VOGU-3710 file (C-alpha; in Angstrom, 3 decimals, decimal comma):
1> tgfdgfggfi> -39,712/0,759/33,293  -38,034/2,251/30,242  -40,929/1,255/27,963  -43,889/1,721/30,332  -46,881/3,134/28,558  -45,277/2,603/25,170  -47,544/1,371/22,394  -46,631/0,001/19,000  -43,132/-0,985/17,876  -39,955/-0,186/19,766
11> tkrdarkyeg> -37,621/1,898/17,639  -33,863/2,175/17,931  -34,279/5,597/19,492  -36,456/4,079/22,219  -33,905/1,337/22,836  -31,097/3,848/23,189  -33,153/5,956/25,532  -33,771/2,880/27,673  -30,063/2,027/27,527  -29,192/5,487/28,837
21> qlkaaflelv> -31,689/5,168/31,706  -30,325/1,725/32,569  -26,748/2,994/32,663  -27,768/5,910/34,858  -29,528/3,536/37,290  -26,513/1,253/37,526  -24,187/4,198/38,001  -26,319/5,433/40,902  -26,270/1,977/42,533  -22,501/1,688/42,177
31> kggalgtagf> -21,852/5,171/43,532  -24,165/4,587/46,493  -22,418/1,326/47,389  -25,587/-0,703/46,875  -23,945/-2,762/44,140  -20,472/-4,198/44,507  -18,079/-5,461/41,861  -19,152/-9,101/42,209  -22,808/-8,161/42,111  -22,347/-5,959/39,062
41> skvklglqqa> -20,594/-8,797/37,197  -23,474/-11,169/37,950  -26,028/-8,569/36,889  -24,173/-8,139/33,600  -24,105/-11,891/33,017  -27,779/-12,179/33,862  -28,762/-9,502/31,360  -26,863/-11,324/28,627  -28,864/-14,538/28,990  -32,130/-15,324/27,251
51> paekrfsppa> -35,297/-15,226/29,420  -35,815/-18,481/31,356  -38,381/-19,944/33,753  -36,325/-18,805/36,715  -36,614/-15,033/36,673  -33,677/-12,773/37,340  -34,002/-10,719/40,521  -32,046/-7,539/41,324  -29,538/-7,444/44,216  -30,362/-6,233/47,700
61> rdgkadaaai> -29,898/-2,502/48,219  -28,208/-2,777/51,615  -24,969/-3,830/49,990  -24,401/-6,658/52,513  -25,496/-9,655/50,480  -24,639/-8,847/46,908  -23,840/-12,428/45,914  -26,681/-14,108/47,838  -29,347/-11,716/46,670  -28,736/-12,470/43,018
71> teapqadfak> -30,057/-15,582/41,383  -27,216/-17,639/40,031  -26,777/-16,745/36,381  -25,559/-19,036/33,621  -21,827/-19,133/33,197  -21,735/-18,055/29,538  -20,151/-14,625/29,318  -20,597/-13,022/25,915  -17,838/-10,526/26,662  -15,339/-13,389/26,542
81> mgkghgymqa> -16,392/-14,438/23,060  -13,409/-14,497/20,749  -12,675/-14,991/17,108  -12,358/-18,634/16,090  -12,752/-21,078/13,227  -15,278/-23,484/14,705  -17,642/-22,645/11,867  -15,386/-24,661/9,568  -16,288/-27,841/11,478  -19,055/-29,814/9,784
91> anlfklckdl> -20,579/-30,977/13,085  -20,981/-27,368/14,270  -22,660/-26,336/11,033  -25,027/-29,304/11,150  -25,988/-28,623/14,775  -26,566/-24,928/14,112  -28,789/-25,577/11,094  -30,711/-28,303/12,916  -31,282/-26,067/15,940  -32,594/-23,296/13,711
101> dklnslpaiv> -34,815/-25,805/11,924  -36,297/-26,946/15,257  -36,953/-23,302/16,147  -38,676/-22,854/12,774  -36,027/-20,259/11,896  -35,073/-21,545/8,466  -34,484/-20,563/5,668  -31,151/-18,966/6,565  -28,287/-17,301/4,713  -24,791/-18,025/6,058
111> fnfsrkeiek> -22,523/-15,060/5,291  -18,752/-15,268/4,980  -16,625/-12,986/2,816  -14,154/-15,717/1,804  -15,257/-17,635/-1,261  -12,758/-20,349/-0,450  -14,232/-20,837/3,025  -17,872/-20,983/1,982  -17,015/-23,602/-0,635  -15,373/-25,713/2,076
121> mlmkliqelk> -18,300/-25,146/4,454  -20,788/-26,281/1,823  -18,858/-29,442/0,962  -18,304/-30,310/4,615  -21,974/-29,883/5,479  -23,076/-32,048/2,533  -20,605/-34,750/3,510  -21,735/-34,532/7,138  -25,358/-35,105/6,079  -24,336/-38,106/3,987
131> drqekkyygt> -22,141/-39,566/6,748  -24,868/-39,233/9,365  -27,393/-40,836/7,042  -25,056/-43,738/6,321  -24,407/-44,151/10,054  -28,149/-44,312/10,665  -28,677/-47,164/8,200  -25,321/-48,957/8,329  -23,667/-47,719/11,521  -24,531/-50,781/13,635
141> eeaeflskki> -25,039/-54,460/12,903  -28,724/-54,210/13,732  -29,205/-51,151/11,511  -27,267/-52,797/8,687  -29,399/-55,963/8,988  -32,659/-53,967/8,820  -31,350/-51,852/5,929  -30,370/-54,942/3,921  -33,786/-56,401/4,576  -35,442/-53,247/3,236
151> mdkrwadyya> -33,138/-53,178/0,206  -33,783/-56,881/-0,528  -37,512/-56,181/-0,590  -36,971/-53,183/-2,869  -34,854/-55,230/-5,279  -37,464/-58,013/-5,271  -40,182/-55,467/-6,102  -37,947/-53,978/-8,776  -37,311/-57,336/-10,463  -41,034/-58,158/-10,358
161> kktaweqavk> -41,929/-54,807/-11,937  -39,206/-55,111/-14,534  -40,355/-58,637/-15,492  -43,917/-57,408/-15,861  -42,724/-54,434/-17,892  -40,646/-56,630/-20,217  -43,635/-58,937/-20,744  -45,809/-55,922/-21,539  -43,214/-54,693/-24,037  -43,165/-58,087/-25,750
171> akesknqeak> -46,972/-58,190/-25,838  -47,084/-54,733/-27,369  -44,465/-55,687/-29,969  -46,536/-58,779/-30,831  -49,644/-56,651/-31,277  -47,637/-54,221/-33,418  -46,569/-57,089/-35,697  -50,163/-58,299/-35,958  -51,270/-54,758/-36,790  -48,623/-54,486/-39,524
181> asrknaedge> -49,708/-57,826/-41,012  -53,339/-56,732/-40,904  -52,505/-53,452/-42,651  -50,574/-55,311/-45,344  -53,482/-57,706/-45,965  -55,905/-54,787/-46,124  -53,713/-53,059/-48,708  -53,551/-56,288/-50,767  -57,364/-56,610/-50,597  -57,321/-60,096/-49,087
191> rgavkdesvd> -60,491/-61,503/-47,800  -60,933/-61,220/-44,035  -58,278/-58,508/-43,678  -58,757/-55,880/-40,969  -58,185/-52,205/-41,716  -55,621/-50,199/-39,777  -58,088/-48,182/-37,759  -59,703/-51,338/-36,355  -56,462/-52,429/-34,584  -55,712/-50,630/-31,294
201> vsedigdeps> -52,006/-50,769/-30,310  -51,941/-47,535/-28,295  -51,721/-49,313/-24,964  -49,423/-47,329/-22,581  -47,058/-49,631/-20,699  -45,155/-46,817/-18,954  -41,401/-46,237/-18,605  -38,885/-48,865/-17,630  -38,704/-49,214/-13,828  -35,650/-47,541/-12,250
211> epidlrdeid> -33,262/-49,438/-10,029  -33,871/-48,826/-6,319  -31,669/-46,213/-4,658  -29,561/-47,373/-1,751  -30,716/-46,108/1,630  -27,439/-44,264/2,070  -27,930/-42,338/-1,183  -31,591/-41,379/-1,102  -32,700/-38,081/0,430  -33,743/-38,700/4,030
221> lefsfhspka> -35,677/-35,756/5,499  -33,799/-36,205/8,779  -30,552/-35,420/6,951  -31,765/-32,811/4,508  -32,884/-29,202/4,763  -35,068/-29,071/1,660  -38,794/-28,386/1,866  -40,977/-31,407/0,970  -43,924/-29,067/0,494  -42,088/-26,940/-2,072
231> fgqwsaeite> -40,807/-30,055/-3,833  -44,327/-31,460/-4,033  -45,596/-28,229/-5,550  -42,759/-27,745/-8,040  -41,472/-31,324/-8,415  -41,530/-31,435/-12,223  -39,720/-28,101/-12,636  -37,166/-28,842/-9,908  -36,380/-32,293/-11,325  -35,980/-30,809/-14,804
241> mfkdmrfrgv> -33,717/-28,089/-13,358  -31,407/-30,694/-11,801  -31,340/-32,673/-15,040  -30,457/-29,557/-17,051  -27,612/-28,653/-14,674  -26,136/-32,146/-15,043  -26,329/-31,762/-18,816  -24,642/-28,345/-18,604  -21,721/-29,744/-16,627  -22,515/-28,335/-13,186
251> sqplidglqr> -20,474/-30,144/-10,537  -22,302/-33,140/-9,044  -21,511/-32,167/-5,401  -23,255/-28,836/-5,995  -26,331/-30,639/-7,348  -26,229/-33,048/-4,383  -26,272/-30,040/-2,093  -29,298/-28,550/-3,844  -31,147/-31,838/-3,545  -30,559/-31,707/0,204
261> gvgmhheglg> -31,685/-28,083/0,453  -28,200/-26,542/0,712  -26,766/-24,099/-1,830  -24,023/-21,543/-2,369  -23,881/-18,087/-3,949  -20,832/-16,049/-4,925  -19,628/-14,131/-7,961  -17,393/-16,955/-9,220  -20,184/-19,465/-9,792  -21,762/-20,195/-13,155
271> krykdaveil> -24,862/-18,228/-14,057  -27,046/-21,337/-14,428  -26,242/-22,589/-10,930  -26,682/-19,170/-9,330  -30,034/-18,712/-11,055  -31,113/-22,128/-9,769  -30,103/-21,200/-6,207  -32,035/-17,929/-6,345  -35,169/-19,559/-7,813  -35,177/-22,522/-5,418
281> frrgylkvvf> -34,572/-20,270/-2,413  -37,425/-17,937/-3,322  -39,767/-20,906/-3,815  -38,875/-22,201/-0,362  -37,120/-25,378/-1,511  -33,646/-24,371/-0,307  -33,325/-23,598/3,383  -29,574/-23,016/3,802  -27,432/-20,897/1,461  -23,762/-20,032/1,984
291> atgtlalgin> -22,932/-16,662/0,469  -20,351/-13,906/0,264  -21,296/-10,246/-0,025  -23,148/-10,918/-3,306  -26,421/-11,367/-1,417  -26,000/-8,239/0,704  -28,049/-6,158/-1,709  -29,619/-6,205/-5,137  -31,034/-9,767/-5,089  -34,448/-10,649/-3,708
301> mpcrstifcg> -33,682/-13,550/-1,347  -35,311/-12,822/2,044  -34,975/-15,369/4,847  -35,796/-15,899/8,523  -32,213/-15,947/9,842  -28,841/-14,609/8,832  -25,663/-16,186/10,190  -22,312/-14,382/10,284  -19,443/-16,879/10,341  -16,069/-15,483/11,323
311> dslelnglmf> -14,829/-11,941/10,886  -13,688/-9,894/7,925  -12,400/-6,383/7,266  -15,222/-5,961/4,747  -17,857/-6,478/7,442  -18,621/-2,933/8,572  -21,712/-1,329/10,037  -23,352/-0,602/6,682  -22,663/-4,087/5,299  -23,982/-5,629/8,530
321> rqmsgragrr> -27,233/-3,670/8,170  -27,621/-4,809/4,579  -26,950/-8,466/5,371  -28,886/-8,698/8,616  -31,780/-6,941/6,885  -32,343/-10,143/4,912  -33,674/-11,775/8,090  -37,420/-11,388/8,507  -39,559/-11,806/5,397  -42,079/-9,053/4,896
331> gfdlegkvvf> -45,584/-10,400/5,199  -44,420/-13,769/6,577  -42,241/-13,290/9,691  -42,816/-11,112/12,722  -39,105/-11,050/13,447  -35,785/-12,144/11,982  -32,883/-13,797/13,760  -29,226/-12,803/13,484  -26,608/-15,337/14,603  -22,910/-14,573/15,181
341> ldmafmkvrs> -20,610/-17,589/15,018  -16,941/-17,363/16,060  -16,836/-13,575/16,108  -15,259/-11,489/18,859  -17,738/-9,856/21,230  -16,211/-6,413/20,681  -16,819/-6,706/16,940  -20,394/-7,918/17,521  -21,074/-5,014/19,840  -19,643/-2,476/17,406
351> lvasdlsslt> -21,743/-3,880/14,545  -24,996/-3,941/16,494  -24,502/-0,474/17,974  -23,143/1,147/14,814  -24,970/3,978/13,113  -25,611/4,073/9,416  -22,913/5,834/7,465  -23,683/9,361/6,402  -24,621/9,627/2,759  -21,914/11,608/1,011
361> gefmlspttl> -21,396/12,387/-2,637  -18,465/10,923/-4,533  -18,357/13,398/-7,392  -14,790/13,846/-8,527  -13,749/16,740/-10,715  -11,322/15,161/-13,165  -10,202/15,935/-16,720  -12,339/13,082/-18,088  -15,455/14,429/-16,353  -14,866/17,798/-17,971
371> lralhewela> -14,171/16,176/-21,343  -17,459/14,237/-21,199  -19,394/17,407/-20,353  -17,806/19,304/-23,267  -18,502/16,351/-25,568  -22,208/16,344/-24,645  -22,327/20,134/-25,094  -20,804/19,721/-28,547  -23,419/17,096/-29,488  -26,211/19,402/-28,342
381> tvdlelgnpl> -24,746/22,240/-30,413  -24,535/20,047/-33,518  -28,125/18,850/-33,072  -29,287/22,449/-32,757  -27,452/23,467/-35,937  -28,994/20,521/-37,805  -32,440/21,541/-36,648  -32,962/18,527/-34,404  -35,136/19,247/-31,352  -33,437/19,232/-27,934
391> prskddisrc> -35,215/17,875/-24,846  -34,043/21,000/-22,983  -32,758/24,365/-24,110  -29,023/25,059/-24,134  -29,515/27,650/-21,394  -31,080/25,002/-19,144  -28,272/22,568/-19,927  -25,706/25,243/-19,155  -27,334/26,091/-15,804  -27,324/22,398/-14,834
401> vapmfsrpff> -23,755/21,626/-15,876  -21,953/24,831/-14,911  -22,123/24,293/-11,097  -20,177/21,039/-11,477  -17,135/23,021/-12,544  -17,579/26,225/-10,549  -18,909/25,233/-7,129  -17,591/22,763/-4,550  -19,657/19,729/-3,572  -18,308/19,553/-0,041
411> rsetadlqtq> -17,372/21,937/2,738  -14,063/22,879/4,339  -13,448/25,177/7,301  -10,119/26,405/5,999  -9,932/25,906/2,216  -11,339/28,336/-0,334  -12,966/25,538/-2,328  -14,883/27,642/-4,834  -11,697/29,328/-6,002  -9,937/25,969/-6,138
421> vcyqtrfsid> -12,714/24,372/-8,239  -12,603/27,199/-10,773  -8,832/26,998/-11,134  -8,889/23,194/-11,263  -11,353/23,354/-14,157  -9,060/25,800/-15,930  -5,994/23,605/-15,497  -7,945/20,475/-16,573  -8,820/22,256/-19,826  -5,168/23,104/-20,323
431> llyqegllas> -4,144/19,456/-19,761  -6,740/18,160/-22,234  -5,649/20,748/-24,781  -1,999/19,732/-24,483  -2,969/16,057/-24,785  -4,665/16,824/-28,111  -8,172/15,992/-26,911  -9,577/19,554/-27,028  -9,384/22,221/-29,712  -8,906/25,929/-29,008
441> ngytrglani> -12,664/26,507/-29,424  -13,497/23,936/-26,708  -14,670/21,236/-29,117  -13,287/17,721/-28,830  -10,773/16,450/-31,347  -8,468/13,532/-32,069  -9,243/10,412/-30,067  -11,397/12,206/-27,499  -14,253/9,765/-28,134  -12,056/6,904/-26,920
451> athlfevepa> -11,258/8,812/-23,734  -14,916/9,596/-23,044  -16,028/6,018/-23,799  -13,484/4,640/-21,305  -14,215/7,250/-18,623  -14,423/4,596/-15,875  -10,713/3,733/-16,110  -9,078/7,157/-15,946  -6,135/7,765/-16,394  -5,825/4,660/-18,595
461> nivltrllsk> -8,170/6,260/-21,137  -5,982/9,344/-21,594  -2,724/7,371/-21,741  -4,232/4,905/-24,225  -5,225/7,734/-26,579  -1,675/9,081/-26,284  -0,140/5,705/-27,215  -2,584/5,149/-30,071  -2,196/8,618/-31,568  1,609/8,263/-31,633
471> gllhkyltee> 1,484/4,733/-33,056  3,523/3,253/-30,221  1,033/0,478/-29,464  0,813/-0,507/-33,147  4,584/-0,624/-33,466  5,016/-2,662/-30,289  2,396/-5,285/-31,193  3,702/-5,596/-34,762  7,233/-6,315/-33,521  6,069/-8,747/-30,822
481> kksmtkgdrr> 3,914/-10,688/-33,274  7,028/-11,648/-35,242  8,579/-13,380/-32,205  5,406/-15,185/-31,116  5,887/-18,934/-30,490  2,866/-21,211/-30,447  4,067/-23,426/-27,596  5,247/-20,567/-25,367  2,283/-18,847/-23,737  4,432/-15,955/-22,519
491> shitvklvai> 5,254/-14,973/-26,108  1,630/-14,688/-27,281  0,666/-11,257/-28,498  -2,348/-11,015/-26,177  -0,100/-11,690/-23,188  2,264/-8,971/-24,392  -0,669/-6,562/-24,583  -1,679/-7,431/-21,010  1,884/-6,627/-19,922  1,117/-3,042/-21,020
501> lgwllyrrrl> -2,516/-2,820/-19,905  -1,588/-4,213/-16,482  0,066/-0,868/-15,739  -3,053/1,065/-16,750  -6,213/-0,922/-15,929  -7,155/-1,763/-12,323  -3,554/-1,512/-11,188  -2,677/-2,865/-7,751  0,452/-2,363/-5,727  2,713/-5,225/-4,782
511> psslpkervq> 1,527/-7,200/-1,731  3,299/-6,324/1,506  3,625/-10,052/2,226  2,671/-13,320/0,566  0,617/-16,129/2,150  2,508/-18,666/4,246  0,960/-21,587/2,376  2,763/-20,627/-0,824  4,399/-23,731/-2,314  6,683/-24,271/-5,263
521> rkkhlgsklc> 5,068/-25,939/-8,265  6,319/-27,273/-11,557  3,444/-26,156/-13,785  0,929/-23,307/-13,980  3,737/-20,814/-13,449  3,256/-17,073/-13,758  5,451/-14,402/-15,318  9,194/-14,395/-14,814  9,183/-11,516/-12,301  5,981/-12,614/-10,543
531> pelppmphai> 4,471/-10,987/-8,495  5,998/-7,835/-10,023  4,892/-6,623/-13,421  7,817/-6,394/-15,883  8,805/-2,916/-17,080  7,128/-1,516/-20,161  9,090/-1,179/-23,408  11,363/1,838/-23,339  9,417/3,930/-25,864  6,062/3,345/-24,149
541> qkevlaynrr> 7,460/3,885/-20,648  9,098/7,106/-21,789  5,725/8,346/-23,026  3,990/7,382/-19,759  6,671/9,171/-17,705  6,302/12,270/-19,881  2,545/12,187/-19,278  3,054/11,858/-15,509  5,492/14,745/-15,512  2,982/16,924/-17,349
551> vvdhvqelaw> 0,225/16,101/-14,838  2,508/16,770/-11,855  3,580/20,118/-13,348  -0,069/21,069/-13,828  -0,872/20,172/-10,243  2,044/22,256/-8,974  0,916/25,234/-11,024  -2,631/24,745/-9,733  -1,424/24,662/-6,120  0,749/27,762/-6,583
561> tvastrkigd> -2,090/29,679/-8,270  -4,691/28,813/-5,623  -2,261/29,592/-2,792  -1,538/32,989/-4,346  -5,153/34,045/-3,822  -4,754/34,249/-0,030  -1,930/35,450/2,171  -0,537/33,283/4,942  -2,604/33,765/8,067  -3,352/32,253/11,463
571> vdetlplsre> -4,933/29,163/9,876  -1,633/28,298/8,189  0,371/28,975/11,353  -1,718/26,727/13,662  -0,717/23,149/14,391  -3,574/20,774/13,468  -3,705/18,707/16,690  -2,489/20,885/19,540  -3,952/24,044/17,939  -0,828/25,950/19,030
581> lfhidwtkrp> -0,217/29,128/17,058  3,298/29,929/15,818  3,594/33,264/14,026  5,955/33,615/11,098  6,094/37,368/11,606  8,819/38,015/14,222  7,052/41,114/15,480  4,085/38,982/16,625  6,190/36,491/18,571  6,439/36,750/22,379
591> ggepfreaks> 10,223/37,045/22,263  10,171/39,645/19,551  12,605/39,888/16,672  15,870/37,921/17,017  19,228/39,587/16,400  17,795/42,979/17,284  21,188/44,255/18,363  23,314/42,273/15,937  21,512/42,312/12,607  24,716/43,033/10,757
601> selakawikq> 26,613/40,082/12,219  27,693/37,258/9,925  25,661/34,727/11,937  22,471/36,793/11,597  22,953/37,230/7,863  23,590/33,513/7,307  20,660/32,485/9,495  18,202/34,887/7,837  19,419/33,909/4,379  18,623/30,226/4,827
611> inrcrtrspf> 14,982/30,854/5,857  12,506/29,550/3,241  9,771/31,953/2,272  7,000/29,857/0,722  3,679/30,714/-0,793  2,306/27,230/-1,502  3,945/24,968/1,059  2,813/24,943/4,675  5,125/26,953/6,960  5,635/23,901/9,162
621> ssisgkgdyf> 6,579/21,722/6,187  8,989/24,353/4,887  11,064/24,019/8,083  12,656/20,954/6,432  14,229/23,287/3,903  11,888/22,586/1,009  10,424/25,443/-0,954  7,448/25,748/-3,275  8,738/22,998/-5,573  7,209/19,614/-4,719
631> dsimdivssa> 8,732/16,204/-5,373  5,478/14,368/-6,016  1,704/14,661/-5,869  1,763/13,091/-2,409  4,126/15,847/-1,321  1,649/18,439/-2,624  -1,365/16,811/-0,981  0,310/16,387/2,418  2,358/19,611/2,542  0,253/22,283/0,813
641> rnvmhldlnc> -1,310/25,117/2,769  -4,830/25,005/4,197  -6,086/27,354/1,513  -6,674/24,325/-0,712  -7,985/20,789/-0,264  -6,294/18,340/-2,625  -7,012/14,648/-3,087  -4,745/12,047/-4,672  -7,637/10,594/-6,678  -8,271/13,884/-8,456
651> fpvvahpmyg> -5,025/13,742/-10,437  -4,817/11,183/-13,273  -1,287/9,798/-13,005  -0,129/6,261/-13,858  1,862/4,327/-11,244  3,414/7,560/-10,050  5,753/6,988/-7,062  4,246/8,218/-3,821  7,315/10,050/-2,559  9,104/11,358/-5,617
661> esgleptnsf> 11,158/8,338/-6,640  12,153/8,125/-10,279  10,423/5,823/-12,739  7,150/4,041/-12,053  5,912/2,469/-8,853  6,225/-1,373/-8,819  2,930/-2,967/-9,831  1,260/-6,317/-9,175  1,374/-8,711/-12,124  -1,871/-10,531/-11,232
671> mldfmihgki> -3,518/-10,048/-14,644  -0,430/-11,036/-16,595  0,022/-14,174/-14,467  -3,640/-15,095/-14,924  -3,313/-14,784/-18,707  -0,304/-17,137/-18,597  -1,574/-19,944/-16,338  -5,344/-19,227/-16,302  -5,815/-20,298/-12,667  -7,407/-17,911/-10,191
681> kylwedngig> -6,446/-20,032/-7,185  -2,745/-19,345/-7,769  -3,249/-15,572/-7,639  -3,561/-15,883/-3,856  -0,289/-17,773/-3,538  1,679/-15,688/-6,040  0,104/-12,239/-5,925  -1,612/-12,035/-2,536  -5,074/-11,495/-4,069  -7,908/-13,622/-2,692
691> ptkawkliad> -10,320/-15,451/-5,025  -13,245/-13,095/-4,407  -11,213/-9,976/-5,145  -9,498/-11,657/-8,087  -12,832/-12,500/-9,734  -13,945/-8,903/-9,402  -10,705/-7,452/-10,781  -10,543/-9,848/-13,740  -14,211/-9,313/-14,620  -13,751/-5,520/-14,504
701> fkdavkkata> -10,565/-5,820/-16,575  -12,460/-7,832/-19,185  -15,281/-5,268/-19,312  -12,756/-2,480/-19,904  -11,076/-4,478/-22,694  -14,464/-5,137/-24,284  -15,348/-1,424/-24,248  -11,948/-0,517/-25,689  -12,424/-3,098/-28,451  -15,770/-1,614/-29,451
711> vikifsgted> -14,524/1,969/-29,671  -11,179/1,125/-31,351  -13,089/-0,728/-34,067  -14,838/2,508/-35,050  -11,535/4,347/-35,559  -9,350/1,611/-37,043  -11,439/-1,057/-38,749  -11,386/-4,821/-38,320  -7,941/-5,479/-39,837  -5,994/-3,210/-37,505
721> ivyktfeeld> -3,544/-5,164/-35,331  -4,504/-3,276/-32,164  -8,192/-3,987/-32,681  -7,592/-7,664/-33,493  -5,374/-8,107/-30,436  -7,929/-6,451/-28,152  -10,655/-8,669/-29,622  -8,559/-11,825/-29,096  -7,740/-10,742/-25,549  -11,421/-10,264/-24,711
731> aeigkylrdq> -12,205/-13,755/-26,028  -9,312/-15,361/-24,127  -10,246/-13,794/-20,781  -13,837/-14,929/-21,289  -12,682/-18,465/-22,046  -10,476/-18,590/-18,939  -13,329/-17,351/-16,760  -15,668/-19,985/-18,172  -13,053/-22,676/-17,579  -12,892/-21,537/-13,957
741> ggks> -16,656/-21,973/-13,634  -17,554/-18,281/-13,784  -19,464/-16,071/-16,135  -17,769/-14,535/-19,131
//
């Protein structure tokens, strides 16, 4: 009765209201003794099943015949569903797709976040279709006899057509010779000659007949998911598309899959194949597509069903909404179907019942953000001085930009965020000034344009300007070029550059563990210290450590300054979980001041002397004996007082150790290893990075190198060794990606 009198569509709010009423009704039955444990279990099972001819009836209210009063429910209990790998079996995939086809629920997108798994699923399904088709025509003696009979007839027809075609070709050649002779006689003026236009040799004899396709190789609709209707409508274009992909070197198994209505979509595929999948799916030719998260958003590929195979950490409530939202084509389908295959019931329940994530801003106040704002302000000032019109006045620009650096974009119950933002802006200016990117008048200078152009890879942009301005990168590449050996890939100058950039661009920590399937191999080896990135040259590492030290000192000064704006109060003296209040002031404690009668004793003096009096560090953290000097940024973030709210991502350090260790934090050598062996598949074995993530990281790394190449060219020219090495590196990464079948 939860929806009695309801008109129109049922919203999620209505469903939750009904769910609450249902729970309340069950709770009342259980409390009143009308529904026992066995009866409740059968009711739960009954509600899980799809509606059938035999209707489900509620239990008797007297509580005496719980089991007898309930119609026997099917035995399938969704709550016992567990995670499995049955979706990797070809027979299961075939049955699922066939069942959906019978229910008129195709086209469907099969989602799985592992690129390796969807490639296997595609190949297994294609092979399963071929095997079943071969079994149909050659699986038994009778079927084989009938198939041979059909093929014999086809070959006989083929030979007859080919003989007729060859005779027609000969006849046409004979007519052509007669026409040539006639033209020659006409030119010579012989009597009885026929002019060229009087001889008709334009007879069309058609193309040479093709050999018949074996029954096991042709596309049988029973073992294919393509749409005959769509193929009939777009046959010429689809056939030309397949021919073009063969010419372009697309793998034949992938083309075989498309011909049978099955495709694949992930970021590692070639652009031509992905475009073909998207076009054929939208035209209704393809009915089954295996995909990773690339089809979650941004690509128009609606379907009738979405299938989730297996589980993944990337599958959260928001991603589920995006993916499941593909099911149900607007204007075509009244509803869409969502299928979960080999996923634990608890995960399914959490996904279905999850709320959409709250929309929150990700604005981060960093030195590069401030530098970009000052750079744009400088450009506006120059345009105004040159008399160029501005789209908005400088006062309007100032009113729009100023809040970014004076007001917080989020709320905190304890921190004085507005004060912190103002001081953080001030210390960011100081850092940029000391790095030589800002002048005393606030205008940019030096290599500031490089830093602003590479704003997406902070702090790599600031460190790169530091290395370039001091000539360290030029000196390093010049020396390494002398020792470069053609046959040794590790000695190439581009590889040496990656050994530096690997510390700066898209850095990843070392994997906590490596896959069990890692095997020793004799070729396609990575770097010598794989999976750890080798240390940087001494001069460059010294400069990076000096930069980190400067940033950490600035953060400490920022924390001390912000903490000085507010005295220690109850907020700082309250434990975060238990909310217990412990006063620092002895006079406010229940026991009063210690050593009241023996203040002059040696024990009292020694005890009072060792007490830390901190302004920046939390009173609870200072119990360990540490004062206002912090070992690392992590120490500041985790141990500072509640007057400020600090985030690790706000401070542009490079591989800075989390807990104050000396040197740089060990870093994953995935990019260096890729540049040596050029094989993405080995990054999983050696570096613990899956193919999907590896494609993303390498593509982003290449984009950053390309941007750096463009901006370095402006400052140095085309003959500079740094520019030439960056340019060569960009070309090499693109070549490796193309060799792996991806876009460059």
